[in-house]
Short mmCIF file of the C-alpha atoms (twelve columns), coordinates in Angstrom:
data_MODEL
# 
_entry.id   MODEL 
# 
loop_
_atom_site.group_PDB 
_atom_site.id 
_atom_site.type_symbol 
_atom_site.label_atom_id 
_atom_site.label_alt_id 
_atom_site.label_comp_id 
_atom_site.label_asym_id 
_atom_site.label_seq_id 
_atom_site.Cartn_x 
_atom_site.Cartn_y 
_atom_site.Cartn_z 
_atom_site.pdbx_PDB_model_num 
ATOM 1   C CA . MET A 1   78.633 72.082 9.218   1 
ATOM 2   C CA . LEU A 2   80.276 71.997 5.765   1 
ATOM 3   C CA . LEU A 3   79.392 69.113 3.513   1 
ATOM 4   C CA . SER A 4   81.973 67.401 1.273   1 
ATOM 5   C CA . ARG A 5   81.538 67.477 -2.500  1 
ATOM 6   C CA . GLY A 6   80.703 63.759 -2.519  1 
ATOM 7   C CA . SER A 7   77.915 64.136 0.057   1 
ATOM 8   C CA . GLY A 8   76.490 67.137 -1.802  1 
ATOM 9   C CA . ARG A 9   76.332 65.219 -5.033  1 
ATOM 10  C CA . LYS A 10  74.722 62.205 -3.173  1 
ATOM 11  C CA . GLU A 11  72.045 64.433 -1.694  1 
ATOM 12  C CA . GLY A 12  71.425 66.029 -5.109  1 
ATOM 13  C CA . VAL A 13  70.967 62.617 -6.675  1 
ATOM 14  C CA . ASN A 14  68.594 61.636 -3.896  1 
ATOM 15  C CA . VAL A 15  66.571 64.830 -4.545  1 
ATOM 16  C CA . ILE A 16  66.301 64.008 -8.224  1 
ATOM 17  C CA . ARG A 17  65.265 60.382 -7.525  1 
ATOM 18  C CA . ALA A 18  62.588 61.643 -5.064  1 
ATOM 19  C CA . THR A 19  61.304 64.234 -7.596  1 
ATOM 20  C CA . ARG A 20  61.035 61.563 -10.236 1 
ATOM 21  C CA . TYR A 21  59.227 59.200 -7.860  1 
ATOM 22  C CA . VAL A 22  56.707 62.003 -6.993  1 
ATOM 23  C CA . VAL A 23  56.154 62.796 -10.632 1 
ATOM 24  C CA . ALA A 24  55.649 59.011 -11.476 1 
ATOM 25  C CA . VAL A 25  53.227 58.660 -8.616  1 
ATOM 26  C CA . ALA A 26  51.302 61.792 -9.796  1 
ATOM 27  C CA . ILE A 27  51.129 60.437 -13.353 1 
ATOM 28  C CA . ALA A 28  49.953 57.004 -12.128 1 
ATOM 29  C CA . VAL A 29  47.202 58.676 -10.128 1 
ATOM 30  C CA . VAL A 30  46.177 61.449 -12.414 1 
ATOM 31  C CA . LEU A 31  46.479 59.905 -15.872 1 
ATOM 32  C CA . PRO A 32  43.930 57.068 -15.331 1 
ATOM 33  C CA . ALA A 33  41.415 59.752 -14.096 1 
ATOM 34  C CA . VAL A 34  41.988 61.875 -17.156 1 
ATOM 35  C CA . LEU A 35  41.578 58.884 -19.488 1 
ATOM 36  C CA . ARG A 36  38.468 57.923 -17.685 1 
ATOM 37  C CA . ALA A 37  37.112 61.504 -18.023 1 
ATOM 38  C CA . GLN A 38  37.834 61.373 -21.673 1 
ATOM 39  C CA . ALA A 39  36.034 58.036 -22.001 1 
ATOM 40  C CA . VAL A 40  32.829 59.399 -20.526 1 
ATOM 41  C CA . ALA A 41  32.986 62.921 -22.019 1 
ATOM 42  C CA . PRO A 42  30.122 63.594 -24.351 1 
ATOM 43  C CA . LEU A 43  30.979 63.505 -27.945 1 
ATOM 44  C CA . THR A 44  27.684 64.948 -29.159 1 
ATOM 45  C CA . PRO A 45  27.243 68.728 -29.455 1 
ATOM 46  C CA . PRO A 46  24.502 70.198 -27.272 1 
ATOM 47  C CA . THR A 47  20.942 70.301 -28.690 1 
ATOM 48  C CA . THR A 48  20.192 73.660 -30.414 1 
ATOM 49  C CA . PRO A 49  17.159 75.147 -32.082 1 
ATOM 50  C CA . TRP A 50  16.633 73.859 -35.622 1 
ATOM 51  C CA . THR A 51  17.443 76.542 -38.283 1 
ATOM 52  C CA . GLY A 52  17.143 74.580 -41.454 1 
ATOM 53  C CA . SER A 53  14.158 73.723 -43.687 1 
ATOM 54  C CA . ARG A 54  11.155 71.767 -42.348 1 
ATOM 55  C CA . THR A 55  8.807  69.223 -43.728 1 
ATOM 56  C CA . PRO A 56  5.114  70.172 -44.389 1 
ATOM 57  C CA . ASP A 57  4.114  68.923 -40.844 1 
ATOM 58  C CA . GLY A 58  6.901  71.064 -39.259 1 
ATOM 59  C CA . GLN A 59  9.592  68.420 -38.640 1 
ATOM 60  C CA . PRO A 60  13.256 69.361 -39.153 1 
ATOM 61  C CA . ASP A 61  13.902 68.165 -42.679 1 
ATOM 62  C CA . VAL A 62  16.657 65.566 -42.282 1 
ATOM 63  C CA . ALA A 63  15.738 63.156 -45.009 1 
ATOM 64  C CA . GLY A 64  18.521 61.493 -46.935 1 
ATOM 65  C CA . SER A 65  21.055 58.719 -46.958 1 
ATOM 66  C CA . TYR A 66  23.700 58.458 -44.193 1 
ATOM 67  C CA . ALA A 67  26.884 56.381 -44.015 1 
ATOM 68  C CA . LYS A 68  28.385 55.090 -40.664 1 
ATOM 69  C CA . ASP A 69  31.422 56.982 -39.363 1 
ATOM 70  C CA . TRP A 70  32.837 55.032 -36.381 1 
ATOM 71  C CA . ILE A 71  35.025 56.795 -33.926 1 
ATOM 72  C CA . GLY A 72  38.486 55.507 -33.410 1 
ATOM 73  C CA . ALA A 73  37.894 51.988 -34.759 1 
ATOM 74  C CA . ARG A 74  36.548 49.748 -37.410 1 
ATOM 75  C CA . GLY A 75  34.761 46.593 -36.507 1 
ATOM 76  C CA . PRO A 76  32.788 47.296 -33.317 1 
ATOM 77  C CA . ASN A 77  30.021 45.398 -34.953 1 
ATOM 78  C CA . PHE A 78  32.077 42.327 -33.908 1 
ATOM 79  C CA . ASP A 79  32.470 43.365 -30.314 1 
ATOM 80  C CA . LEU A 80  31.422 46.809 -28.898 1 
ATOM 81  C CA . GLU A 81  34.045 46.479 -26.160 1 
ATOM 82  C CA . GLU A 82  37.040 45.008 -27.956 1 
ATOM 83  C CA . GLY A 83  36.471 45.157 -31.645 1 
ATOM 84  C CA . GLN A 84  37.411 42.180 -33.989 1 
ATOM 85  C CA . ASP A 85  39.108 39.309 -32.395 1 
ATOM 86  C CA . PRO A 86  42.841 38.969 -33.397 1 
ATOM 87  C CA . GLU A 87  42.488 35.331 -34.332 1 
ATOM 88  C CA . GLU A 88  39.680 36.192 -36.729 1 
ATOM 89  C CA . MET A 89  41.671 39.068 -38.194 1 
ATOM 90  C CA . ARG A 90  44.521 36.642 -38.942 1 
ATOM 91  C CA . ALA A 91  42.136 34.165 -40.438 1 
ATOM 92  C CA . THR A 92  40.670 36.785 -42.705 1 
ATOM 93  C CA . GLY A 93  43.922 38.511 -43.539 1 
ATOM 94  C CA . ARG A 94  42.945 41.869 -42.039 1 
ATOM 95  C CA . ASN A 95  45.581 44.273 -40.676 1 
ATOM 96  C CA . ARG A 96  45.265 44.615 -36.882 1 
ATOM 97  C CA . GLU A 97  46.449 48.151 -37.074 1 
ATOM 98  C CA . ASN A 98  43.310 49.017 -38.960 1 
ATOM 99  C CA . PHE A 99  41.165 47.722 -36.046 1 
ATOM 100 C CA . PRO A 100 42.088 49.577 -32.948 1 
ATOM 101 C CA . LYS A 101 39.964 49.213 -29.789 1 
ATOM 102 C CA . PRO A 102 36.489 50.736 -30.244 1 
ATOM 103 C CA . GLN A 103 35.360 53.835 -28.395 1 
ATOM 104 C CA . ILE A 104 31.716 53.108 -28.727 1 
ATOM 105 C CA . VAL A 105 30.894 52.222 -25.102 1 
ATOM 106 C CA . ARG A 106 30.968 55.510 -23.076 1 
ATOM 107 C CA . THR A 107 31.809 54.238 -19.664 1 
ATOM 108 C CA . PRO A 108 34.920 54.921 -17.604 1 
ATOM 109 C CA . ASP A 109 36.574 51.574 -18.527 1 
ATOM 110 C CA . GLY A 110 35.008 51.193 -21.891 1 
ATOM 111 C CA . ARG A 111 33.188 48.092 -20.712 1 
ATOM 112 C CA . ILE A 112 29.469 47.312 -20.384 1 
ATOM 113 C CA . PRO A 113 28.390 47.257 -16.788 1 
ATOM 114 C CA . TYR A 114 27.162 43.744 -16.591 1 
ATOM 115 C CA . GLN A 115 25.998 42.062 -13.459 1 
ATOM 116 C CA . PRO A 116 28.417 39.271 -12.505 1 
ATOM 117 C CA . TRP A 117 26.223 36.500 -13.759 1 
ATOM 118 C CA . ALA A 118 25.651 38.340 -16.994 1 
ATOM 119 C CA . ARG A 119 29.353 38.902 -17.532 1 
ATOM 120 C CA . GLU A 120 29.914 35.173 -17.258 1 
ATOM 121 C CA . LEU A 121 27.144 34.557 -19.817 1 
ATOM 122 C CA . ARG A 122 28.567 37.107 -22.076 1 
ATOM 123 C CA . THR A 123 32.011 35.434 -21.912 1 
ATOM 124 C CA . ALA A 124 30.392 32.120 -22.656 1 
ATOM 125 C CA . ASN A 125 28.546 33.664 -25.671 1 
ATOM 126 C CA . ARG A 126 31.888 34.747 -27.105 1 
ATOM 127 C CA . LYS A 127 33.489 31.311 -26.545 1 
ATOM 128 C CA . ASN A 128 30.489 29.521 -28.005 1 
ATOM 129 C CA . PHE A 129 30.496 31.754 -31.107 1 
ATOM 130 C CA . PHE A 130 34.014 30.574 -32.022 1 
ATOM 131 C CA . ASN A 131 33.159 26.996 -31.262 1 
ATOM 132 C CA . ALA A 132 29.509 26.772 -32.235 1 
ATOM 133 C CA . THR A 133 27.771 23.447 -31.715 1 
ATOM 134 C CA . GLU A 134 24.168 24.825 -31.604 1 
ATOM 135 C CA . LEU A 135 22.401 27.347 -33.799 1 
ATOM 136 C CA . TRP A 136 21.848 29.599 -30.828 1 
ATOM 137 C CA . HIS A 137 25.603 29.906 -30.342 1 
ATOM 138 C CA . LEU A 138 25.610 32.110 -33.481 1 
ATOM 139 C CA . ASP A 139 24.379 35.665 -33.473 1 
ATOM 140 C CA . SER A 140 21.169 36.390 -35.354 1 
ATOM 141 C CA . ASN A 141 22.907 38.182 -38.117 1 
ATOM 142 C CA . ALA A 142 25.117 35.107 -38.984 1 
ATOM 143 C CA . ARG A 143 21.818 33.094 -39.188 1 
ATOM 144 C CA . CYS A 144 20.209 35.716 -41.506 1 
ATOM 145 C CA . LEU A 145 17.706 36.626 -38.893 1 
ATOM 146 C CA . PRO A 146 17.050 40.340 -37.959 1 
ATOM 147 C CA . MET A 147 19.726 42.184 -36.158 1 
ATOM 148 C CA . GLY A 148 17.290 43.845 -33.806 1 
ATOM 149 C CA . PHE A 149 17.831 47.179 -32.080 1 
ATOM 150 C CA . PRO A 150 19.988 48.901 -31.001 1 
ATOM 151 C CA . ARG A 151 22.428 46.766 -32.994 1 
ATOM 152 C CA . GLU A 152 20.988 47.708 -36.348 1 
ATOM 153 C CA . SER A 153 21.289 51.551 -35.513 1 
ATOM 154 C CA . LEU A 154 24.705 51.057 -34.228 1 
ATOM 155 C CA . ASP A 155 26.037 49.133 -37.167 1 
ATOM 156 C CA . GLN A 156 24.529 50.607 -40.254 1 
ATOM 157 C CA . GLY A 157 23.851 54.019 -41.863 1 
ATOM 158 C CA . PRO A 158 20.162 54.533 -42.561 1 
ATOM 159 C CA . GLU A 159 18.074 56.067 -45.302 1 
ATOM 160 C CA . ILE A 160 15.780 58.552 -43.488 1 
ATOM 161 C CA . ILE A 161 12.267 59.124 -44.854 1 
ATOM 162 C CA . GLN A 162 9.761  61.475 -43.318 1 
ATOM 163 C CA . THR A 163 5.980  61.749 -43.645 1 
ATOM 164 C CA . PRO A 164 3.422  63.565 -41.411 1 
ATOM 165 C CA . GLY A 165 3.613  61.989 -37.997 1 
ATOM 166 C CA . PHE A 166 6.366  59.527 -38.783 1 
ATOM 167 C CA . VAL A 167 10.089 59.058 -39.283 1 
ATOM 168 C CA . PHE A 168 11.264 55.973 -41.093 1 
ATOM 169 C CA . PHE A 169 14.783 54.532 -40.897 1 
ATOM 170 C CA . GLN A 170 15.460 52.196 -43.718 1 
ATOM 171 C CA . TYR A 171 18.513 49.916 -43.383 1 
ATOM 172 C CA . PRO A 172 20.103 47.922 -46.291 1 
ATOM 173 C CA . TYR A 173 20.574 44.621 -44.353 1 
ATOM 174 C CA . ASN A 174 17.485 42.473 -45.096 1 
ATOM 175 C CA . SER A 175 15.629 45.631 -46.284 1 
ATOM 176 C CA . VAL A 176 14.661 46.620 -42.661 1 
ATOM 177 C CA . VAL A 177 12.395 49.591 -42.162 1 
ATOM 178 C CA . ARG A 178 12.026 50.966 -38.675 1 
ATOM 179 C CA . THR A 179 9.022  53.170 -37.902 1 
ATOM 180 C CA . ILE A 180 9.247  55.923 -35.345 1 
ATOM 181 C CA . TYR A 181 5.809  57.223 -34.279 1 
ATOM 182 C CA . LEU A 182 5.497  60.964 -33.654 1 
ATOM 183 C CA . ASP A 183 1.694  61.022 -33.501 1 
ATOM 184 C CA . GLY A 184 1.229  60.268 -29.876 1 
ATOM 185 C CA . ARG A 185 -0.368 56.872 -30.240 1 
ATOM 186 C CA . ALA A 186 -0.443 54.503 -27.249 1 
ATOM 187 C CA . PRO A 187 2.506  52.105 -26.945 1 
ATOM 188 C CA . LEU A 188 2.161  48.388 -27.309 1 
ATOM 189 C CA . ASN A 189 1.394  46.143 -24.348 1 
ATOM 190 C CA . ASP A 190 4.513  45.130 -22.577 1 
ATOM 191 C CA . ARG A 191 3.823  41.454 -23.277 1 
ATOM 192 C CA . VAL A 192 4.433  41.969 -26.979 1 
ATOM 193 C CA . LYS A 193 8.171  41.404 -27.867 1 
ATOM 194 C CA . LEU A 194 9.544  42.210 -31.303 1 
ATOM 195 C CA . TRP A 195 12.879 42.227 -33.080 1 
ATOM 196 C CA . TYR A 196 12.598 45.994 -33.600 1 
ATOM 197 C CA . GLY A 197 10.371 46.896 -30.649 1 
ATOM 198 C CA . ASP A 198 7.936  49.825 -30.518 1 
ATOM 199 C CA . SER A 199 9.515  53.301 -30.997 1 
ATOM 200 C CA . HIS A 200 7.908  56.552 -30.112 1 
ATOM 201 C CA . GLY A 201 9.705  59.898 -30.650 1 
ATOM 202 C CA . ARG A 202 9.591  63.712 -30.497 1 
ATOM 203 C CA . TRP A 203 11.696 66.537 -31.781 1 
ATOM 204 C CA . ASP A 204 13.614 68.812 -29.510 1 
ATOM 205 C CA . GLY A 205 15.332 71.428 -31.655 1 
ATOM 206 C CA . ASN A 206 17.834 69.594 -33.844 1 
ATOM 207 C CA . THR A 207 17.505 66.385 -31.865 1 
ATOM 208 C CA . LEU A 208 15.114 63.411 -32.390 1 
ATOM 209 C CA . ILE A 209 14.504 61.763 -29.107 1 
ATOM 210 C CA . VAL A 210 13.206 58.235 -29.223 1 
ATOM 211 C CA . GLU A 211 12.146 55.684 -26.598 1 
ATOM 212 C CA . GLY A 212 12.230 52.029 -27.681 1 
ATOM 213 C CA . ARG A 213 10.438 49.261 -25.850 1 
ATOM 214 C CA . ASN A 214 9.029  45.780 -26.473 1 
ATOM 215 C CA . LEU A 215 12.334 44.408 -27.734 1 
ATOM 216 C CA . ASN A 216 12.893 40.677 -27.631 1 
ATOM 217 C CA . GLU A 217 15.992 39.063 -26.120 1 
ATOM 218 C CA . HIS A 218 17.231 37.370 -29.387 1 
ATOM 219 C CA . GLY A 219 19.096 40.340 -30.808 1 
ATOM 220 C CA . TRP A 220 22.625 40.938 -29.513 1 
ATOM 221 C CA . TYR A 221 24.552 44.163 -29.510 1 
ATOM 222 C CA . ASP A 222 27.236 42.590 -31.733 1 
ATOM 223 C CA . THR A 223 28.574 39.393 -33.179 1 
ATOM 224 C CA . TYR A 224 30.464 38.075 -30.217 1 
ATOM 225 C CA . GLY A 225 27.627 37.975 -27.694 1 
ATOM 226 C CA . ASN A 226 27.028 41.239 -25.838 1 
ATOM 227 C CA . PHE A 227 23.406 40.810 -24.912 1 
ATOM 228 C CA . HIS A 228 20.331 42.197 -23.129 1 
ATOM 229 C CA . SER A 229 17.096 40.703 -21.814 1 
ATOM 230 C CA . ALA A 230 13.503 41.228 -23.015 1 
ATOM 231 C CA . ASP A 231 13.269 43.976 -20.310 1 
ATOM 232 C CA . LEU A 232 15.538 46.368 -22.217 1 
ATOM 233 C CA . ARG A 233 14.367 49.875 -22.752 1 
ATOM 234 C CA . ILE A 234 16.446 52.241 -24.838 1 
ATOM 235 C CA . GLU A 235 16.628 55.993 -25.016 1 
ATOM 236 C CA . GLU A 236 18.011 57.337 -28.182 1 
ATOM 237 C CA . ARG A 237 19.188 60.782 -29.316 1 
ATOM 238 C CA . PHE A 238 19.822 61.505 -32.942 1 
ATOM 239 C CA . THR A 239 21.407 64.992 -33.027 1 
ATOM 240 C CA . PHE A 240 21.659 66.612 -36.475 1 
ATOM 241 C CA . VAL A 241 24.456 69.043 -37.008 1 
ATOM 242 C CA . GLY A 242 25.336 70.068 -40.569 1 
ATOM 243 C CA . ASN A 243 25.672 66.914 -42.529 1 
ATOM 244 C CA . LYS A 244 26.255 64.646 -39.457 1 
ATOM 245 C CA . ILE A 245 24.193 62.556 -37.163 1 
ATOM 246 C CA . TYR A 246 25.535 62.177 -33.650 1 
ATOM 247 C CA . TYR A 247 23.762 59.032 -32.248 1 
ATOM 248 C CA . ASP A 248 23.628 58.181 -28.545 1 
ATOM 249 C CA . VAL A 249 21.691 55.210 -27.218 1 
ATOM 250 C CA . THR A 250 21.290 54.523 -23.439 1 
ATOM 251 C CA . SER A 251 20.321 50.966 -22.479 1 
ATOM 252 C CA . HIS A 252 18.213 50.394 -19.328 1 
ATOM 253 C CA . ASP A 253 18.016 46.723 -18.391 1 
ATOM 254 C CA . PRO A 254 18.284 46.194 -14.505 1 
ATOM 255 C CA . LYS A 255 17.928 42.453 -15.084 1 
ATOM 256 C CA . VAL A 256 21.344 42.424 -16.940 1 
ATOM 257 C CA . PHE A 257 23.204 45.623 -16.194 1 
ATOM 258 C CA . THR A 258 24.232 47.206 -12.946 1 
ATOM 259 C CA . GLN A 259 23.351 50.677 -14.251 1 
ATOM 260 C CA . PRO A 260 22.352 52.314 -17.612 1 
ATOM 261 C CA . TRP A 261 25.060 52.785 -20.076 1 
ATOM 262 C CA . THR A 262 25.485 54.763 -23.323 1 
ATOM 263 C CA . ALA A 263 26.846 53.775 -26.710 1 
ATOM 264 C CA . HIS A 264 27.870 56.500 -29.275 1 
ATOM 265 C CA . VAL A 265 28.337 56.403 -33.039 1 
ATOM 266 C CA . GLU A 266 28.283 59.056 -35.854 1 
ATOM 267 C CA . PHE A 267 27.025 59.136 -39.393 1 
ATOM 268 C CA . THR A 268 27.650 61.434 -42.356 1 
ATOM 269 C CA . LYS A 269 25.164 62.357 -44.916 1 
ATOM 270 C CA . ARG A 270 25.963 61.192 -48.488 1 
ATOM 271 C CA . VAL A 271 25.997 63.914 -51.078 1 
ATOM 272 C CA . GLY A 272 26.145 63.979 -54.852 1 
ATOM 273 C CA . THR A 273 25.003 60.979 -56.847 1 
ATOM 274 C CA . ILE A 274 23.875 58.172 -54.491 1 
ATOM 275 C CA . ASP A 275 23.699 54.598 -55.589 1 
ATOM 276 C CA . GLU A 276 20.420 52.783 -55.141 1 
ATOM 277 C CA . PRO A 277 20.669 50.444 -52.191 1 
ATOM 278 C CA . TRP A 278 21.044 46.805 -53.204 1 
ATOM 279 C CA . GLU A 279 18.662 44.192 -52.057 1 
ATOM 280 C CA . THR A 280 20.395 41.777 -49.640 1 
ATOM 281 C CA . ALA A 281 20.192 37.968 -50.207 1 
ATOM 282 C CA . CYS A 282 20.395 36.877 -46.632 1 
ATOM 283 C CA . PHE A 283 17.304 35.073 -45.412 1 
ATOM 284 C CA . GLU A 284 16.186 32.771 -42.583 1 
ATOM 285 C CA . GLY A 285 17.092 29.197 -43.386 1 
ATOM 286 C CA . GLU A 286 20.237 30.216 -45.384 1 
ATOM 287 C CA . ARG A 287 21.999 26.880 -45.960 1 
ATOM 288 C CA . SER A 288 25.643 27.972 -45.215 1 
ATOM 289 C CA . VAL A 289 24.620 28.208 -41.530 1 
ATOM 290 C CA . GLN A 290 25.010 24.423 -41.458 1 
ATOM 291 C CA . ASN A 291 28.681 24.860 -42.152 1 
ATOM 292 C CA . MET A 292 29.109 27.283 -39.193 1 
ATOM 293 C CA . VAL A 293 28.098 24.768 -36.579 1 
ATOM 294 C CA . ALA A 294 30.495 22.069 -35.592 1 
ATOM 295 C CA . PRO A 295 28.943 18.566 -35.822 1 
ATOM 296 C CA . LYS A 296 28.263 16.824 -32.473 1 
ATOM 297 C CA . ALA A 297 30.075 13.666 -31.586 1 
ATOM 298 C CA . ASN A 298 29.377 10.743 -34.044 1 
ATOM 299 C CA . GLN A 299 27.312 13.148 -36.126 1 
ATOM 300 C CA . PRO A 300 28.641 14.015 -39.690 1 
ATOM 301 C CA . ARG A 301 28.456 17.619 -40.829 1 
ATOM 302 C CA . ALA A 302 25.271 18.266 -42.793 1 
ATOM 303 C CA . ARG A 303 25.736 18.766 -46.606 1 
ATOM 304 C CA . PRO A 304 24.588 22.075 -48.034 1 
# 
C-alpha cells in the first residue's frame, strides 16, 4: 500500500522522537553510573618499588615540607561532603565559584555512609554550629583545641622528619607533632583514648602504610560536624610519587558508619627557599570563643 507524503513525514517525525527518547533514557541510566564510577575510581597511582635515596636505617627518604593540594575544591575543611556553606561565603565575602563541591569523600554519591541515627546527629551538629549555644556546638578547632586525626592530615600539609624507627609529621596548627612508630612496639591498651591516637606504620615500596587507633571522639572530620566515635580505626596510605604525596585514609567505625569509607587528598613538596613555620597563637581558653556562643535566655553575652 502506498503512503501519502503527509503520513510518511509523520512516521519520520515519530521515529526521530522515539530515537531521542531512547537516547535520553540511555543517558539517564548510563550517565549516573559513569559519574559514580568516576567518584570511586582510585586517584592514587599503584604502589611501586622505591628507587630514590634512603635514610641510614633504610627508609625511603621523603623528608621535607609539603603543601596541601586539594582536588576540585577549596574549603573541604569546612565540610568534607559539601564544602563551605553559601551563607558563610556571603558573610565572609568569598566567591562561591572558587569553592566548588569537594571530591574528598570517595563514595559513589560523595557522601559519608552514616547510619540513620548518625546522619541525624551530623545534621544537628551542622545546625548547632551556626547557632551555637553551648561550647560543644563548636568544633575543636574553633575552640583552639587539637583537631585530632584524621582531620589534621586531611587539612594541613606536614613537615616530615625521619629518624631510625620513626616518622614524624609536624603540622603548623598548634605545633602538633604526630609520631608514627616503625619499630614494632606493642600498641596502647584500647581503653586509652587520645586526640592523635596511637599510630604504627610500615613501608611497602613507595607507600607508608599506617594504622591509627585509640582516637577519642572529640575531634570531628571538619568544621560543620562530620564525626566519628571513639571506636574509630583508620588505615592510611601515604604514596610518594615524584614531589607529591597521594593520601588515602579509610575510616572503620561500625558504631557510626554502615561501611568503611575512604577520603583522598594530595600534597606537593615545597622546593627552593622554604619559610620557617610560624608558631600559632591559638590555645585552649582563647577568649574570643565566648563571642561565638549565643547567650541563653536572660543571660547577657560574656565580655572578653
